[in-house]
N, C-alpha and C positions, 0 to 999 in steps of 0.2 A: 602110759607112758611120757615120760614129764618131758619139758620143753628142753630141756639138756642131754635129754636121750634122744632126741627129735634130732637137734643140732649133731650131735654127733655124728646119727646113722647117716645124714644128708654127706654129709663131709666126705665120710668113708666113703659114699656110692658115687661124689664126684673124684673121688681121687682114682678107686677104681675105671670109673670111665677114662677117667685122661691117660692112665695106665694103659686101658687097654684101648684107646687110639692113638699112643706112640708107639706099642706094639706092631700094630694093623699099619700106622704109617713107615715104619721100617720091615717091616716084612714086605711092603708094597712096591719096595724098589731092590727088593733084594732076591735071588730066584735060591729056589731048593731043588731042582728038575737039570740045571744048567751049571758045569763048572765054571763057575766066575774067577776070573783072580785077585787078588786083593785089590780091591777101589774104595774110590770115597763110598758108594752105594753100599756097601758090603759095610765098612767102618759106620759110616751112619743109623744103617738098621742096629747092628751088634751094643754101638753105643746109647740108642734109645730104648731098647729093651734095657739094659744093666739100668740105665737110671732111674726107668718108669720104677723099675722094681725095687732098687735102694730109696728111692724120696716112698715109696708107700712102706717100705718098713720104719725107716724114721718116723711118719707121721703116725704109726701104727703104737709103736712105741711110747713116741709124745705122750699118746694121748694115755697110754695104757699103766706111764711109769707117773708120773705127771700131773695125772689126771687133769689135767688144764677142761676147763669149761667155755666153749666156743660162743 
């Protein structure tokens, strides 16, 4: 494993961790058991989940197609 590979793996791990934390934070304030009307918490949770997925996709595509090292 080269130094560049190690940096890519670390950055991918950090991105995955942050995405998971954003999803967990969004789910903390939303409930699947009870029906909620459209509230700010529901909007925040959904937005965080969608943004975390988009951020991970963009970073993965940047690493694959542009092959930049960190």
